[in-house]
LUMZA-560959 format. One record per residue: x, y, z of N, C-alpha, C in turn; residue in one letter. Coordinates in Angstrom, 2 decimals. Atoms other than C-alpha are relative to their C-alpha. Layout:
<vexlos>
VEXLO     npx     npy     npz    capx    capy    capz     cpx     cpy     cpz resn
VEXLO       X       Y       Z       X       Y       Z       X       Y       Z    a
...
</vexlos>
This chain:
<vexlos>
VEXLO     npx     npy     npz    capx    capy    capz     cpx     cpy     cpz resn
VEXLO   -0.88   -0.92    0.69  104.05  145.37  152.27   -0.44    0.10   -1.46    m
VEXLO    0.42   -0.15    1.38  103.10  146.84  148.86    0.95   -0.70   -0.97    p
VEXLO   -0.75    0.67    1.05  104.22  144.99  145.77    0.72    1.06   -0.83    n
VEXLO   -0.77   -1.06    0.65  107.04  147.10  144.26   -0.10   -0.04   -1.52    s
VEXLO    0.07    0.07    1.45  106.61  145.86  140.68   -1.43    0.17   -0.53    k
VEXLO    1.39   -0.19    0.35  102.89  146.54  140.68   -0.21    1.35   -0.67    l
VEXLO    0.33   -1.25    0.68  101.53  149.17  138.29   -1.52    0.16    0.01    e
VEXLO    1.44   -0.29    0.00   98.09  150.79  138.72   -0.27    0.88   -1.22    i
VEXLO    0.31   -0.71    1.24   96.60  151.93  135.40   -1.51    0.03   -0.24    v
VEXLO    1.38    0.05    0.51   93.28  152.85  133.81   -0.01   -1.06   -1.08    e
VEXLO    0.05    1.14    0.92   92.29  149.71  131.94   -0.65    0.37   -1.32    l
VEXLO    0.60   -0.18    1.33   91.52  149.64  128.23   -0.97   -1.13   -0.27    d
VEXLO    1.04    0.97    0.35   88.69  147.74  126.60    0.53   -1.00   -1.01    n
VEXLO   -0.52    1.03    0.91   90.77  144.98  125.05   -0.58   -1.36    0.39    s
VEXLO    0.53    1.35   -0.26   89.68  141.36  124.77    0.77   -0.67    1.13    e
VEXLO   -0.82    0.60   -1.04   92.59  140.24  126.96   -0.38    0.54    1.38    d
VEXLO    0.37   -0.61   -1.28   91.66  142.70  129.73   -1.38   -0.48    0.44    i
VEXLO    1.35    0.47   -0.36   87.96  141.73  129.60    0.04   -1.45    0.47    r
VEXLO   -0.13    1.42   -0.40   88.94  138.04  129.83    0.57   -0.10    1.42    e
VEXLO   -0.60    0.05   -1.33   91.16  138.67  132.85   -0.95    0.54    1.06    q
VEXLO    0.99   -0.54   -0.93   88.49  140.81  134.52   -1.11   -1.02    0.27    l
VEXLO    1.05    1.01   -0.17   85.86  138.11  133.91    0.49   -1.15    0.88    a
VEXLO   -0.56    1.09   -0.81   88.13  135.42  135.37    0.12    0.43    1.46    d
VEXLO   -0.14   -0.49   -1.37   88.85  137.58  138.43   -1.36    0.12    0.68    m
VEXLO    1.34   -0.12   -0.56   85.15  138.30  138.94   -0.55   -1.37    0.38    l
VEXLO    0.48    1.35   -0.28   84.29  134.60  138.72    0.71   -0.60    1.23    m
VEXLO   -0.78    0.50   -1.14   87.10  133.71  141.17   -0.44    0.65    1.30    e
VEXLO    0.37   -0.76   -1.20   86.07  136.42  143.61   -1.40   -0.38    0.48    t
VEXLO    1.36    0.42   -0.37   82.39  135.46  143.53    0.03   -1.42    0.57    v
VEXLO   -0.11    1.37   -0.52   83.28  131.79  143.99    0.60   -0.01    1.40    a
VEXLO   -0.60   -0.12   -1.31   85.34  132.88  147.00   -0.91    0.60    1.05    g
VEXLO    1.00   -0.48   -0.95   82.22  134.34  148.61   -0.21    1.50    0.05    g
VEXLO    0.15   -1.46   -0.03   82.55  138.05  147.85   -1.37    0.42   -0.51    a
VEXLO    1.31   -0.53    0.36   79.30  139.98  147.66    0.18    1.12   -1.01    t
VEXLO   -0.21   -0.95    1.09   79.56  141.71  144.28   -1.20    0.07   -0.94    l
VEXLO    1.26   -0.03    0.75   75.92  141.53  143.11   -0.18   -1.19   -0.94    n
VEXLO    0.14    1.19    0.83   76.37  138.10  141.52   -0.15   -1.22    0.89    f
VEXLO    0.16    1.26   -0.72   75.40  134.59  142.59    0.96   -1.04   -0.59    m
VEXLO   -0.87    1.10    0.43   77.59  131.49  142.41   -0.86   -1.18   -0.44    h
VEXLO   -1.15   -0.23    0.87   78.22  129.86  140.05   -0.29    1.11   -1.02    p
VEXLO    0.11   -1.08    0.97   78.80  132.87  137.81    0.53   -0.50   -1.33    l
VEXLO   -0.40    0.46    1.33   78.89  131.92  134.14    0.97    0.99   -0.63    a
VEXLO   -0.99   -0.85    0.67   81.81  133.24  132.10   -0.70    1.00   -0.92    k
VEXLO    0.71   -0.91    0.91   79.36  134.72  129.57   -0.61    1.17    0.76    s
VEXLO    0.58   -1.08   -0.81   77.64  136.72  132.34    1.10    0.95    0.50    a
VEXLO   -1.12   -0.83   -0.46   81.00  137.95  133.68    0.52    0.86   -1.14    a
VEXLO   -0.46   -0.77    1.17   82.12  139.00  130.19   -1.01    1.08   -0.37    l
VEXLO    1.04   -0.99    0.32   78.78  140.74  129.56    0.04    1.16    0.99    a
VEXLO   -0.10   -1.08   -0.99   79.14  142.68  132.82    1.14    0.94   -0.35    f
VEXLO   -1.15   -0.86    0.29   82.60  143.93  131.87   -0.17    0.75   -1.32    w
VEXLO    0.26   -0.72    1.25   81.52  144.78  128.31   -0.89    1.21    0.27    q
VEXLO    0.89   -1.11   -0.36   78.69  146.90  129.74    0.76    1.05    0.82    k
VEXLO   -0.80   -0.93   -0.80   81.13  148.44  132.23    0.88    0.86   -0.90    s
VEXLO   -0.85   -0.78    0.91   83.47  149.48  129.41   -0.83    0.95   -0.88    f
VEXLO    0.88   -0.95    0.68   80.50  151.04  127.59   -0.22    1.22    0.88    e
VEXLO    0.14   -1.09   -0.96   80.04  153.12  130.74    1.29    0.85    0.06    s
VEXLO   -1.28   -0.73    0.07   83.76  154.04  130.58   -0.01    0.91   -1.23    v
VEXLO    0.01   -0.77    1.26   83.32  155.16  126.95   -0.90    1.22    0.09    a
VEXLO    0.92   -1.14   -0.14   80.43  157.44  127.97    0.44    0.96    1.11    s
VEXLO   -0.51   -0.89   -1.04   82.51  159.00  130.78   -0.61   -0.19    1.36    g
VEXLO    0.69    0.23   -1.27   80.47  157.49  133.62    0.73   -0.93    0.95    n
VEXLO   -0.72    0.98   -0.82   83.03  155.01  134.97    1.47    0.02   -0.39    r
VEXLO   -1.43    0.21    0.22   86.76  154.51  135.32    0.31   -1.36    0.59    i
VEXLO   -0.40    1.30   -0.51   88.19  151.01  135.69    1.51    0.00    0.15    i
VEXLO   -1.42    0.07   -0.29   91.56  150.83  137.38    0.41   -1.46    0.14    l
VEXLO   -0.52    1.35   -0.14   93.71  147.74  137.27    1.37    0.00    0.63    g
VEXLO   -1.33    0.22   -0.56   96.67  146.50  139.25    0.66   -1.08   -0.84    a
VEXLO   -0.69    0.93    0.88   99.10  144.86  136.85    1.32   -0.43    0.63    l
VEXLO   -1.27    0.60   -0.39  101.89  142.53  137.91    0.59   -0.52   -1.30    d
VEXLO   -0.44    0.30    1.37  103.73  142.55  134.60   -1.19    0.20   -0.92    g
VEXLO    1.18   -0.08    0.87  100.98  141.78  132.10   -1.22   -0.64    0.64    t
VEXLO    1.09    0.69   -0.67   98.85  139.89  134.61   -0.80    0.96    0.87    r
VEXLO    0.91   -0.80   -0.81   95.84  141.67  136.08   -0.22   -0.71    1.33    l
VEXLO    0.11    0.64   -1.31   95.85  141.00  139.84   -0.95    0.74    0.93    v
VEXLO    0.96   -0.74   -0.81   93.39  143.60  141.12   -0.72    1.03   -0.85    g
VEXLO    0.76   -1.01    0.73   90.73  146.03  139.98   -0.91    0.76    0.96    t
VEXLO    0.91   -0.87   -0.73   88.53  148.84  141.23   -0.68    0.90   -1.02    l
VEXLO    0.73   -0.93    0.88   85.83  150.85  139.47   -0.35    1.26    0.76    s
VEXLO    0.45   -1.28   -0.54   85.08  154.50  140.07   -1.24    0.38   -0.79    i
VEXLO    1.27   -0.35    0.63   81.45  155.34  139.34   -0.20    1.50    0.10    l
VEXLO    0.07   -1.47    0.05   81.08  158.95  138.25   -1.39    0.53   -0.24    l
VEXLO    1.34   -0.45    0.37   77.43  159.13  137.15   -0.90    0.02    1.24    d
VEXLO    0.74   -0.10   -1.26   75.86  160.34  140.40   -1.11    1.04   -0.06    c
VEXLO    1.06   -0.99    0.14   73.43  162.92  139.04    0.54    1.42    0.01    g
VEXLO   -0.43   -1.40    0.12   73.65  166.64  138.33    0.25    0.66    1.34    d
VEXLO   -0.15   -0.66   -1.30   73.23  167.65  141.96    1.02   -0.70    0.89    n
VEXLO   -1.01    0.74   -0.77   75.93  165.19  143.07    1.30   -0.15   -0.80    q
VEXLO   -1.17    0.10    0.87   78.66  165.90  140.53    1.32    0.17    0.76    s
VEXLO   -1.20   -0.14   -0.83   81.10  166.50  143.40    0.45   -1.34    0.58    h
VEXLO   -0.34    1.27   -0.63   81.10  162.83  144.43    0.13   -1.13   -1.00    r
VEXLO   -0.11    1.22    0.80   81.88  159.38  143.12   -0.12   -1.19    0.95    c
VEXLO    0.12    1.23   -0.78   81.44  155.80  144.27    1.08   -0.98   -0.42    e
VEXLO   -0.93    1.08    0.27   83.95  153.01  144.54   -0.81   -1.28   -0.12    i
VEXLO    0.71    1.26    0.19   82.75  149.67  143.23    0.91   -1.09   -0.55    g
VEXLO   -0.66    1.19    0.54   83.88  146.18  142.28    1.49   -0.03    0.31    k
VEXLO   -1.39    0.11   -0.44   87.10  146.15  144.31    0.32   -1.49    0.15    v
VEXLO   -0.37    1.42   -0.03   88.79  142.79  143.75    1.51   -0.14   -0.08    m
VEXLO   -1.40    0.40    0.11   92.21  141.25  144.25    0.02   -1.50   -0.22    t
VEXLO   -0.14    1.44    0.24   93.22  137.87  142.86    0.35   -0.70    1.29    s
VEXLO   -0.28    0.77   -1.21   93.30  135.21  145.54    1.50   -0.18    0.22    l
VEXLO   -1.44    0.22   -0.10   96.98  134.63  144.77    0.77    1.24    0.44    s
VEXLO   -0.70   -1.25   -0.31   97.82  138.29  145.48   -0.58    0.73    1.21    h
VEXLO    0.59   -0.65   -1.17   95.77  139.04  148.60    1.03    0.15    1.11    r
VEXLO   -0.88   -0.25   -1.12   97.48  140.48  151.64    1.31    0.68   -0.39    g
VEXLO   -1.22   -0.64    0.48  100.09  142.33  149.56   -0.15    1.51   -0.18    k
VEXLO    0.18   -1.44    0.09   98.66  145.85  149.80   -0.61    0.50   -1.30    g
VEXLO    0.55   -0.41    1.30   97.03  145.85  146.38   -1.29    0.80    0.17    i
VEXLO    1.23   -0.75   -0.25   93.65  146.99  147.71    0.29    1.43    0.42    g
VEXLO   -0.38   -1.34   -0.45   95.28  149.93  149.47    0.53    0.84   -1.17    s
VEXLO   -0.54   -0.73    1.15   97.15  150.89  146.31   -1.11    0.39   -0.97    q
VEXLO    1.12   -0.32    0.89   93.96  150.72  144.25   -0.85    1.13    0.56    l
VEXLO    0.81   -1.06   -0.62   92.01  152.87  146.73    0.75    1.34   -0.06    v
VEXLO   -0.79   -1.24    0.08   94.84  155.44  146.86    0.00    0.55   -1.42    a
VEXLO    0.04   -0.43    1.41   94.92  155.55  143.05   -1.39    0.54   -0.34    a
VEXLO    1.37   -0.47    0.24   91.13  155.95  143.02   -0.17    1.41    0.56    a
VEXLO    0.09   -1.34   -0.59   91.43  158.95  145.34    0.70    1.03   -0.89    e
VEXLO   -0.72   -0.92    0.90   94.04  160.58  143.07   -0.79    0.25   -1.28    r
VEXLO    0.77   -0.10    1.24   91.94  159.87  140.00   -1.25    0.83    0.21    t
VEXLO    1.21   -0.76   -0.31   88.79  161.26  141.63    0.32    1.48    0.19    a
VEXLO   -0.41   -1.40   -0.19   90.60  164.43  142.72    0.25    0.67   -1.35    r
VEXLO   -0.32   -0.55    1.32   91.85  164.95  139.16   -1.26    0.27   -0.81    a
VEXLO    1.28   -0.19    0.69   88.23  164.74  138.01   -0.95    0.86    0.82    r
VEXLO    0.73   -1.00   -0.80   87.12  167.38  140.52   -1.04   -0.62    0.93    q
VEXLO    0.89    0.63   -0.97   85.45  164.94  142.91    0.56    0.25    1.40    r
VEXLO   -0.46   -0.30   -1.35   85.59  165.81  146.60   -0.59   -0.92    1.06    s
VEXLO    0.59    0.96   -0.93   83.56  163.00  148.19   -0.04   -1.37   -0.66    l
VEXLO    0.05    1.39    0.47   83.94  159.24  147.80   -0.88   -0.79    0.95    m
VEXLO    0.80    0.91   -0.81   81.47  156.64  149.00    0.26   -1.42   -0.46    v
VEXLO   -0.19    1.41    0.32   81.75  152.88  149.15   -0.88   -0.82    0.94    v
VEXLO    0.76    0.92   -0.83   79.65  150.01  150.44    0.71   -1.35    0.01    t
VEXLO   -0.59    1.33   -0.09   80.75  146.59  151.61   -0.88   -0.87    0.90    t
VEXLO    0.82    0.94   -0.77   79.10  143.50  153.04    0.55   -0.17    1.41    a
VEXLO   -0.39    0.19   -1.39   79.14  142.89  156.78    0.76   -1.30    0.21    t
VEXLO   -0.63    1.30   -0.20   80.36  139.32  156.32    1.45   -0.08   -0.42    g
VEXLO   -1.38    0.04    0.47   83.72  140.25  154.82    0.94    0.81    0.86    g
VEXLO   -1.02   -0.77   -0.72   86.86  142.07  155.85    0.36    1.29   -0.70    t
VEXLO   -0.34   -1.20    0.76   86.90  144.89  153.28   -0.14    1.28    0.83    a
VEXLO    0.18   -1.20   -0.82   85.67  147.34  155.92    1.30    0.40    0.70    h
VEXLO   -1.28   -0.31   -0.62   89.11  147.07  157.55    0.86    0.87   -0.92    n
VEXLO   -0.75   -0.79    0.98   90.73  148.42  154.37   -0.52    1.43   -0.02    l
VEXLO    0.56   -1.35    0.11   88.34  151.37  154.12    0.25    0.82    1.26    y
VEXLO   -0.26   -0.71   -1.25   88.74  152.27  157.77    1.47    0.39    0.12    e
VEXLO   -1.44   -0.34    0.00   92.56  152.12  157.47    0.29    1.17   -0.94    r
VEXLO   -0.22   -1.04    1.01   92.29  154.42  154.44   -0.73    1.30    0.34    m
VEXLO    0.60   -1.24   -0.47   90.35  157.03  156.43   -1.47    0.19   -0.34    g
VEXLO    1.43   -0.10    0.27   86.78  156.28  155.34   -0.76   -0.06    1.32    f
VEXLO    0.83   -0.08   -1.19   84.08  157.00  157.90   -1.22   -0.91   -0.18    v
VEXLO    1.16    0.90    0.04   81.45  154.36  158.69   -1.26    0.83    0.27    h
VEXLO    1.22   -0.80   -0.13   78.07  156.03  158.13   -1.17   -0.80    0.56    a
VEXLO    1.08    0.83   -0.51   75.90  153.08  159.09   -0.05   -1.34   -0.70    g
VEXLO    0.16    1.35    0.53   74.87  149.52  158.40   -1.49   -0.30   -0.13    t
VEXLO    1.37    0.47    0.21   71.65  148.16  156.94    0.03   -1.53    0.05    i
VEXLO   -0.01    1.46   -0.08   70.99  144.56  158.01   -0.83   -0.62   -1.13    p
VEXLO    0.76    0.76    1.01   69.72  141.95  155.54   -0.15    0.76   -1.32    y
VEXLO    0.03   -0.83    1.20   70.59  144.20  152.61   -0.01   -0.84   -1.27    f
VEXLO   -0.08    0.89    1.16   71.38  141.37  150.19    0.64   -1.30    0.43    g
VEXLO   -0.60    1.29   -0.35   72.86  137.93  150.01    1.39   -0.12   -0.59    s
VEXLO   -1.30    0.34    0.58   76.33  136.60  149.46   -0.25   -0.92   -1.20    d
VEXLO    0.20    0.80    1.21   76.92  134.51  146.30   -0.60   -1.38    0.25    p
VEXLO    0.53    1.32   -0.33   75.73  131.40  148.15   -1.37    0.07    0.66    y
VEXLO    1.35   -0.17   -0.49   72.43  132.85  149.37   -0.15    0.41    1.45    g
VEXLO    0.08   -0.42   -1.40   73.29  133.84  152.97   -0.22    1.52    0.05    k
VEXLO    0.30   -1.43   -0.13   71.75  137.20  153.88    1.09    0.71    0.79    m
VEXLO   -1.01   -0.81   -0.67   74.20  139.92  154.87   -0.45    1.45    0.04    e
VEXLO    0.23   -1.43   -0.06   74.10  143.53  155.89    0.95    0.73   -0.92    g
VEXLO   -0.85   -0.85    0.84   75.66  146.40  153.99    0.49    1.17    0.83    c
VEXLO   -0.63   -1.10   -0.73   78.09  148.87  155.54    0.28    1.14   -0.98    m
VEXLO   -0.18   -1.19    0.84   78.18  152.41  154.11    1.15    0.84    0.56    f
VEXLO   -1.15   -0.81   -0.38   81.38  154.48  154.17    0.10    1.22   -0.91    y
VEXLO   -0.25   -1.21    0.79   82.35  157.97  153.00    1.36    0.58    0.38    w
VEXLO   -1.26   -0.68   -0.26   85.53  160.00  152.72    0.01    1.31   -0.78    k
VEXLO   -0.15   -1.31    0.63   85.96  163.70  152.03    1.41    0.08   -0.56    q
VEXLO   -1.31   -0.20    0.61   88.79  164.26  149.58    0.01    1.39   -0.61    i
VEXLO   -0.09   -1.36    0.54   90.05  167.56  148.27    0.26   -0.10   -1.50    e
VEXLO   -0.18    0.00    1.46   89.61  168.06  144.52    1.27    0.76   -0.36    a
VEXLO   -1.27   -0.60    0.40   92.78  169.05  142.66   -0.07    1.50   -0.17    q
VEXLO    0.08   -1.43    0.22   91.57  172.50  141.68   -0.07    0.76    1.33    s
VEXLO    0.06   -0.64   -1.31   90.78  173.31  145.32    1.37   -0.03    0.66    q
VEXLO   -1.33    0.13   -0.60   94.20  172.03  146.43    0.97    1.00   -0.64    a
VEXLO   -0.89   -0.91    0.70   95.96  174.14  143.80   -0.26    1.45    0.40    a
VEXLO    0.37   -1.37   -0.35   94.10  177.27  144.94    0.52    0.40    1.37    a
VEXLO   -0.43   -0.34   -1.36   95.39  177.04  148.51    1.50    0.10    0.10    t
</vexlos>
């Protein structure tokens, strides 16, 4: 059941937010999530990743959504907008994470739904996402209407070095301007 006091917002580049994001990234990687980092992930590397991510936000190439339980960040999702001139109709979902203490409460679903609304508002009509074969995130994407396009085996490793495949998903969404015209 979704958390009723949860608020999904676009995150700002404050020191507190970067610290919470870095802690969540370190926790998630330590828990085995395949997020392009190896365990152990140093705090300095996690902070550097988020600083670079917020530079991408400032240039208009990324949106970072956060799930806040009061002032505590309990989930995040990035929307990658820089897909090239001939792909300006699409975006990618990346770095979907929920704090271990808040898993199973519908936060991932709320973040993905917010990402779809945000993408529509930015005239995006196609979303893509990838996830490792060793996890359970594919269940979320399939529940949310994403279509499995295929799997590449031995695509990368989990944070502990075990090779895993990568599952590719897509979802057609209707951009806001198209919806308003009908």
